[in-house]
C-alpha positions as CSV (number, residue, x, y, z in Angstrom):
1,M,72.6,-60.9,182.0
2,M,72.4,-62.7,179.0
3,N,74.6,-62.7,175.9
4,Y,72.3,-61.4,173.1
5,K,74.8,-61.8,170.4
6,K,74.5,-65.3,170.4
7,L,70.4,-65.1,169.8
8,A,69.3,-65.7,166.3
9,A,67.7,-62.1,165.2
10,I,63.6,-62.4,163.9
11,P,62.6,-59.4,162.1
12,L,59.6,-58.0,163.8
13,S,56.2,-58.7,162.2
14,V,54.2,-55.9,161.5
15,S,51.1,-58.0,160.9
16,L,51.4,-59.3,163.9
17,L,52.4,-56.4,165.9
18,F,50.1,-54.3,164.5
19,P,46.9,-54.3,165.3
20,M,44.1,-53.9,162.5
21,G,46.0,-53.7,159.9
22,A,47.1,-50.5,159.6
23,I,49.9,-50.5,157.5
24,A,47.9,-52.5,154.8
25,N,45.4,-49.7,154.8
26,A,47.7,-47.0,153.2
27,A,47.3,-45.5,150.0
28,D,49.2,-47.3,146.9
29,H,51.7,-43.8,147.1
30,S,53.2,-44.5,150.5
31,G,56.0,-46.6,148.8
32,H,58.9,-45.3,146.7
33,G,61.7,-46.2,144.7
34,T,63.8,-44.0,146.6
35,S,64.5,-45.7,149.6
36,S,64.8,-41.9,151.5
37,M,61.3,-41.2,150.3
38,A,59.5,-44.5,151.7
39,V,56.9,-44.2,154.0
40,S,56.5,-47.3,154.2
41,N,59.2,-50.0,154.6
42,P,60.2,-52.8,157.5
43,A,62.2,-50.4,158.9
44,T,59.7,-47.3,159.4
45,D,57.2,-50.2,159.8
46,L,59.1,-50.9,162.7
47,R,59.4,-47.2,164.0
48,A,56.0,-46.8,163.5
49,T,54.7,-50.2,165.5
50,L,57.3,-49.6,168.5
51,D,55.5,-45.9,168.5
52,S,52.1,-47.4,168.4
53,I,53.1,-49.2,171.3
54,L,54.9,-47.3,173.5
55,S,53.0,-43.8,173.4
56,E,50.0,-46.0,174.1
57,H,51.6,-47.2,177.4
58,A,52.3,-43.8,178.4
59,Y,48.3,-43.0,178.0
60,L,47.0,-46.1,179.3
61,A,49.3,-45.8,182.5
62,I,48.5,-42.1,183.0
63,I,44.7,-43.2,182.6
64,T,44.8,-46.1,184.8
65,M,46.6,-43.9,187.6
66,Q,43.4,-41.7,187.0
67,K,41.3,-44.4,187.5
68,G,43.0,-45.4,190.6
69,I,42.8,-42.5,192.6
70,D,39.2,-41.9,191.6
71,G,38.3,-45.6,192.5
72,S,36.4,-45.6,189.1
73,K,34.6,-48.8,188.2
74,D,36.8,-49.1,185.0
75,F,40.1,-49.5,186.6
76,D,41.0,-53.3,186.6
77,A,39.9,-52.9,182.8
78,A,42.3,-50.1,182.2
79,A,45.2,-52.1,184.0
80,A,44.3,-55.1,181.8
81,Q,44.8,-53.1,178.6
82,L,47.8,-51.6,180.2
83,G,49.1,-55.4,180.8
84,E,48.2,-56.4,177.3
85,N,50.0,-53.7,176.1
86,T,53.3,-55.0,177.7
87,D,52.2,-58.6,175.9
88,E,52.6,-56.9,172.8
89,L,56.1,-55.0,173.8
90,S,57.5,-57.9,175.3
91,A,56.4,-60.0,172.2
92,A,58.2,-57.3,169.6
93,I,61.5,-57.5,171.9
94,G,61.2,-61.3,171.9
95,S,60.8,-61.5,168.2
96,V,63.8,-59.7,167.5
97,Y,66.2,-61.0,170.7
98,G,64.2,-64.2,171.0
99,E,61.5,-65.6,173.5
100,E,64.1,-65.8,176.8
101,A,64.7,-62.1,175.8
102,G,61.4,-61.0,175.9
103,N,60.6,-62.6,178.8
104,Q,63.2,-61.2,180.7
105,F,62.1,-57.7,179.1
106,K,58.2,-58.1,180.7
107,E,59.7,-59.1,183.8
108,I,61.7,-55.8,184.1
109,W,59.2,-53.4,182.4
110,S,56.2,-55.1,184.0
111,S,58.1,-54.6,187.6
112,H,58.0,-50.9,186.5
113,I,54.3,-50.3,186.1
114,G,53.7,-52.3,189.6
115,Y,55.7,-49.2,191.2
116,F,53.6,-46.5,189.6
117,V,50.4,-48.4,191.1
118,D,52.3,-48.3,194.7
119,Y,52.9,-44.8,194.0
120,V,48.7,-44.4,193.5
121,K,48.1,-46.1,196.3
122,A,50.5,-44.6,198.7
123,T,48.8,-41.5,197.7
124,A,45.5,-42.6,198.0
125,A,46.7,-43.5,201.8
126,K,48.5,-40.5,202.1
127,D,51.8,-42.6,202.9
128,E,54.7,-40.3,201.9
129,E,57.1,-43.2,203.0
130,G,54.9,-45.3,200.7
131,R,55.5,-42.9,198.0
132,K,59.1,-42.4,198.5
133,K,59.8,-46.1,198.5
134,A,57.9,-46.5,195.1
135,V,59.8,-43.9,193.9
136,S,63.2,-45.1,194.7
137,E,61.8,-48.6,193.5
138,L,61.4,-46.6,189.9
139,D,64.9,-44.8,190.0
140,A,66.1,-48.6,190.6
141,Y,64.2,-49.9,187.6
142,R,65.6,-47.1,185.1
143,V,69.0,-48.7,186.2
144,T,68.0,-52.1,185.1
145,Q,65.9,-51.6,181.8
146,A,68.6,-49.3,180.9
147,A,71.6,-52.3,181.6
148,F,69.3,-54.7,179.5
149,L,69.0,-52.8,176.6
150,D,72.3,-51.3,176.3
151,T,73.5,-54.7,176.4
152,A,71.0,-56.1,173.5
153,T,71.7,-53.4,171.2
154,E,75.3,-54.2,171.6
155,G,76.2,-50.7,173.3
156,R,74.0,-49.1,170.2
157,L,71.9,-47.8,173.1
158,K,74.1,-45.9,175.8
159,A,73.0,-47.1,179.2
160,K,73.6,-43.6,180.7
161,D,71.8,-42.1,178.2
162,L,68.7,-44.6,178.8
163,E,68.9,-44.1,181.9
164,E,68.3,-40.5,181.4
165,G,65.6,-41.2,179.0
166,L,63.6,-43.3,181.1
167,K,64.1,-41.0,184.1
168,M,62.1,-38.1,181.7
169,H,59.6,-40.7,181.1
170,V,59.0,-41.5,184.9
171,D,59.0,-37.9,185.6
172,H,56.6,-37.5,183.1
173,L,53.7,-39.7,184.8
174,I,54.2,-38.6,188.0
175,W,53.5,-35.3,187.1
176,A,50.7,-36.0,185.6
177,F,49.5,-38.1,188.2
178,D,50.4,-35.4,191.0
179,T,49.2,-32.4,189.1
180,Y,45.8,-34.4,188.6
181,N,45.4,-35.6,192.4
182,A,46.0,-32.3,193.1
183,G,43.4,-30.8,190.9
184,D,45.4,-28.9,188.2
185,Y,43.6,-30.3,185.7
186,E,45.6,-28.1,183.0
187,K,49.6,-29.5,183.5
188,A,47.7,-33.0,184.2
189,Y,46.5,-32.8,180.9
190,E,49.9,-31.3,179.1
191,G,51.4,-34.1,181.1
192,I,49.6,-36.5,179.4
193,T,50.3,-35.0,175.8
194,E,53.7,-34.9,176.4
195,S,54.2,-38.1,177.9
196,M,52.9,-39.6,174.4
197,M,54.8,-37.5,172.3
198,H,58.3,-38.6,174.6
199,M,57.5,-42.1,173.5
200,F,57.5,-41.2,169.9
201,E,61.1,-40.5,170.2
202,T,61.9,-43.4,172.3
203,G,60.4,-45.4,169.6
204,K,62.7,-44.0,167.0
205,G,66.0,-44.7,168.9
206,I,65.0,-48.3,169.9
207,S,64.1,-48.8,166.1
208,W,67.3,-46.9,164.8
209,A,69.6,-49.4,167.4
210,I,67.6,-52.8,166.0
211,T,68.0,-52.0,162.1
212,D,71.2,-50.6,162.9
213,Q,72.1,-54.1,164.6
214,F,70.3,-56.3,161.9
215,P,70.3,-53.9,158.9
216,E,69.9,-57.3,156.6
217,K,66.4,-58.2,158.4
218,F,65.0,-54.5,157.2
219,D,66.3,-54.1,153.7
220,M,69.0,-52.0,154.9
221,Q,66.7,-49.2,155.4
222,S,67.1,-46.3,157.8
223,V,64.4,-45.3,160.1
224,D,65.7,-41.8,160.0
225,T,64.3,-40.4,157.1
226,P,62.2,-37.2,156.2
227,A,59.1,-39.3,154.8
228,A,59.4,-41.6,158.1
229,D,59.3,-38.2,160.2
230,L,56.0,-37.0,158.6
231,R,54.5,-40.4,159.3
232,E,55.5,-40.3,162.8
233,G,54.6,-37.1,163.1
234,L,50.9,-37.9,161.5
235,N,50.4,-40.4,163.6
236,N,51.4,-38.6,166.5
237,Q,48.7,-36.2,165.9
238,F,46.3,-38.3,164.8
239,S,46.6,-41.4,167.5
240,T,46.5,-38.5,170.0
241,H,43.3,-37.2,168.8
242,A,41.6,-40.8,169.3
243,A,43.1,-41.2,172.7
244,L,42.0,-37.9,173.7
245,A,38.3,-38.1,172.0
246,I,37.3,-41.1,174.0
247,L,38.6,-39.8,177.1
248,A,36.9,-36.3,177.3
249,M,33.6,-38.5,176.1
250,Q,34.3,-40.5,179.1
251,K,34.8,-37.3,181.3
252,G,31.7,-36.0,179.8
253,I,29.1,-38.8,180.8
254,D,31.1,-39.4,184.1
255,G,30.3,-35.5,184.6
256,A,34.1,-35.3,185.8
257,K,35.8,-32.3,187.1
258,D,38.2,-32.3,184.4
259,F,36.0,-32.8,181.3
260,D,35.9,-29.0,180.6
261,V,40.0,-29.0,180.4
262,S,39.8,-32.7,178.7
263,A,38.1,-31.1,176.0
264,A,40.6,-28.3,176.4
265,E,43.6,-30.6,175.5
266,L,41.6,-32.3,172.6
267,G,41.3,-28.4,170.8
268,G,44.7,-28.0,171.7
269,N,45.5,-29.4,168.7
270,T,43.2,-27.9,166.6
271,D,44.1,-24.8,167.7
272,D,47.6,-25.2,167.0
273,L,46.8,-26.5,163.2
274,T,44.7,-23.5,163.2
275,K,47.7,-21.0,164.1
276,S,49.4,-22.5,161.4
277,I,47.0,-22.8,158.7
278,E,46.5,-18.2,159.7
279,S,50.3,-18.1,158.6
280,V,50.2,-19.2,155.5
281,Y,46.5,-18.3,154.4
282,G,45.7,-15.7,156.7
283,A,42.6,-15.3,158.9
284,E,40.2,-16.3,156.3
285,G,41.8,-19.6,155.8
286,A,41.9,-20.1,159.3
287,K,38.7,-20.0,160.1
288,Q,37.4,-22.0,157.4
289,F,39.7,-24.8,158.7
290,K,38.6,-24.4,162.3
291,E,35.0,-24.7,161.2
292,I,35.0,-28.1,159.3
293,W,37.8,-29.6,161.6
294,S,36.4,-28.7,164.6
295,S,33.2,-29.9,163.6
296,H,33.3,-33.9,164.2
297,I,34.5,-33.0,167.7
298,G,31.7,-30.6,168.4
299,Y,29.3,-33.7,167.0
300,F,30.8,-36.2,169.3
301,V,29.9,-33.7,171.9
302,D,26.7,-33.9,171.0
303,Y,26.5,-37.7,171.0
304,V,27.4,-37.3,174.7
305,K,25.3,-34.8,175.5
306,A,21.9,-36.6,174.3
307,T,22.9,-39.8,176.3
308,A,23.3,-38.3,179.2
309,G,20.3,-37.1,178.1
310,D,18.3,-40.2,177.3
311,D,17.5,-38.3,174.0
312,A,17.5,-41.2,171.1
313,E,17.1,-38.5,168.4
314,G,19.7,-36.3,169.9
315,Q,22.0,-39.4,169.4
316,K,20.6,-40.2,165.9
317,A,21.3,-36.6,164.7
318,A,24.7,-36.3,166.1
319,M,25.5,-39.5,164.0
320,A,23.6,-37.9,160.8
321,N,26.0,-35.3,161.2
322,L,28.8,-37.0,161.7
323,D,28.0,-38.9,158.3
324,D,27.7,-35.8,157.3
325,Y,30.8,-34.6,158.2
326,R,32.5,-37.8,156.9
327,V,31.5,-37.0,153.0
328,K,32.7,-33.6,153.2
329,Q,36.3,-34.4,154.9
330,A,36.5,-37.2,152.4
331,A,36.0,-34.6,149.2
332,F,37.9,-32.2,150.5
333,L,41.1,-34.0,150.9
334,E,40.4,-35.9,147.6
335,T,40.8,-32.5,146.1
336,A,43.8,-31.2,147.8
337,T,45.8,-34.3,147.2
338,E,44.5,-34.4,143.1
339,G,43.3,-37.8,143.8
340,R,46.3,-39.6,145.8
341,L,43.8,-40.3,148.5
342,K,40.0,-41.1,147.2
343,A,37.0,-40.1,148.8
344,A,35.4,-43.6,148.9
345,D,38.6,-44.7,150.8
346,L,38.7,-41.6,152.9
347,E,35.2,-42.1,153.9
348,E,35.3,-45.3,154.7
349,G,38.1,-45.0,156.8
350,L,36.5,-42.4,158.8
351,K,33.6,-43.9,159.3
352,V,36.0,-47.0,161.1
353,H,37.3,-44.5,163.0
354,V,33.4,-42.9,164.1
355,D,32.5,-46.2,164.8
356,Q,35.2,-46.9,167.0
357,L,34.5,-43.8,169.5
358,L,31.2,-44.2,169.2
359,A,31.7,-48.1,169.9
360,A,34.1,-47.6,173.4
361,F,31.9,-44.8,174.6
362,N,28.7,-46.8,174.2
363,K,30.5,-49.6,175.9
364,Y,31.9,-47.4,178.7
365,N,28.3,-46.1,179.3
366,E,27.1,-49.4,179.5
367,G,29.7,-50.8,182.1
368,D,31.4,-53.1,179.5
369,Y,34.6,-51.8,180.4
370,D,36.8,-54.6,178.8
371,G,35.1,-53.9,175.9
372,A,35.4,-50.6,176.2
373,Y,39.1,-50.6,176.2
374,D,39.5,-53.2,173.4
375,D,38.1,-50.2,171.4
376,I,39.8,-48.2,172.5
377,H,42.9,-49.6,171.8
378,E,41.4,-50.3,168.4
379,A,40.8,-46.9,167.8
380,Y,44.0,-45.5,168.6
381,S,46.3,-48.6,166.6
382,H,43.7,-47.4,163.3
383,M,44.9,-43.6,163.2
384,F,48.7,-45.1,163.1
385,G,46.9,-46.1,159.4
386,V,45.6,-43.1,158.7
387,G,49.1,-41.4,159.1
388,T,50.6,-43.7,157.3
389,M,48.0,-42.9,153.9
390,M,48.4,-39.2,154.7
391,A,51.9,-39.6,154.6
392,G,51.8,-41.8,151.8
393,A,50.2,-38.8,149.4
394,I,52.0,-36.1,151.0
395,V,55.8,-37.2,149.6
396,D,54.1,-38.5,146.6
397,Q,52.6,-34.9,146.2
398,F,55.4,-32.8,147.4
399,P,58.6,-35.3,146.5
400,D,61.2,-32.6,146.6
401,K,60.5,-32.0,150.1
402,F,61.5,-35.7,150.8
403,T,64.6,-36.2,148.9
404,G,68.3,-36.1,150.6
405,S,70.6,-38.8,151.7
406,M,70.2,-40.9,154.8
407,P,72.3,-40.6,158.0
408,A,74.5,-43.4,159.5
409,D,74.6,-42.3,163.0
410,M,72.1,-42.4,166.1
411,P,69.9,-40.0,165.1
412,K,68.7,-37.2,167.5
413,T,65.4,-38.3,169.1
414,G,65.6,-36.8,172.7
415,L,66.1,-40.7,174.2
416,G,68.2,-40.0,176.7
417,G,68.4,-36.3,176.4
418,M,69.6,-35.8,173.1
419,S,68.7,-32.8,171.1
420,Q,66.2,-32.6,168.9
421,E,67.1,-29.6,167.1
422,S,67.8,-31.5,163.7
423,N,63.8,-32.9,163.7
424,D,62.3,-29.0,164.0
425,S,62.5,-28.3,160.6
426,T,61.0,-31.3,159.5
427,V,58.3,-31.1,162.0
428,M,57.7,-27.6,160.8
429,W,57.1,-28.7,157.1
430,I,54.9,-31.3,158.4
431,L,52.4,-29.3,159.9
432,T,52.9,-27.0,156.5
433,S,52.5,-29.6,154.5
434,L,48.9,-30.9,156.1
435,I,47.8,-27.5,156.7
436,L,48.2,-27.0,152.6
437,T,46.3,-30.5,151.9
438,M,43.4,-29.8,154.1
439,A,43.1,-26.1,153.7
440,A,43.4,-26.2,149.7
441,G,40.9,-28.7,149.9
442,T,38.2,-27.0,152.3
443,I,38.8,-23.8,150.2
444,V,38.4,-25.9,146.9
445,F,35.1,-28.0,148.2
446,R,33.6,-25.1,149.5
447,K,33.9,-23.4,146.3
448,T,32.7,-26.5,144.1
449,R,29.6,-26.8,146.6
450,T,28.6,-22.9,145.6
451,E,29.0,-23.2,142.5
452,N,26.7,-26.6,142.6
453,E,24.0,-24.8,144.3
């Protein structure tokens, strides 16, 4: 193992590592004079960058395993996108610890992807010994990867804890694949969302270690603040929405057996938010929220059905409905945030989201799988800009909820099985804040529209 103390630390370049420049699209209110309230600064941008790359890794790994066992035509493209994700993550490590360390990390990280492929191949061949060998190699990988990060962070991340956290990652992916292969699609899709969520915790832990190790490179800022947690929570929710929406559209056009479950998983986030809204506004408020939020998901489904039926008029109708949705969504969010988010900007951002999903689907349907996965990557990354923008508006609107001193110790992230209790209240407030923002906007917008009719 090389001595990382001798390597010059180079700060991560968010503009280089963050696709689509999502941070630049955030609202002007995303930064504040009080460091504990800053949604965007060098430290929180690092955290968001790692969250984006790591969570997309989990998503792509599971999808690639699904495509592999199914013998899908887009397997090679999915695997190639997973490889590009590895390049991004290795570049991130290299930008901090040097090119040699980045290359060493890439070799280690790539190995576990290969072991997952071995596991899929052995499963397809009903080779139980091959499966056991792949699992054994994944166990050895965990030890090697943990030792690398322990040394690189000069003990800030402990090898023992890292091994436990990496075991959770490996187990998530194996479980999601095994249940998919067995036809237990509900558990398989739970595995997808849980795997992605876990990697946000990993991103927080690694970014904490880096910013603690090289504080001057990150303006002495902390990654562990309520504002940063809000940004992470929204990034998680929005990016998962994009990932599941694209996957459900693929499954829909393919007539896959797991289409209904993929669509149900996509609706799960909506249902969770609706239940939270009901706890604040009652059944009527929840009904209004679910109607407007669910509509654009329904319009994407309409587009898929029209495509399957070679119905050009149906496609046009779905796109027109999505345009109408953008206007409504933008109007009530501007009202809800008291002008912190502008309707014109929101409409433009929502158009990017809609166009990316439709482009990814159209290319997939036409057999342009490389292009489709490029668009999937862009759509996933774009939602981190949306999360930043929303978080900035919420923090500016409710500043009292984001004050307080910043912790000096390792945050409780779940990396290595650490307790997440400290994050529970923040996550609950994230949901409540978003509920307040979106439901209030819905109610006000509907009232205004009724008065004008």
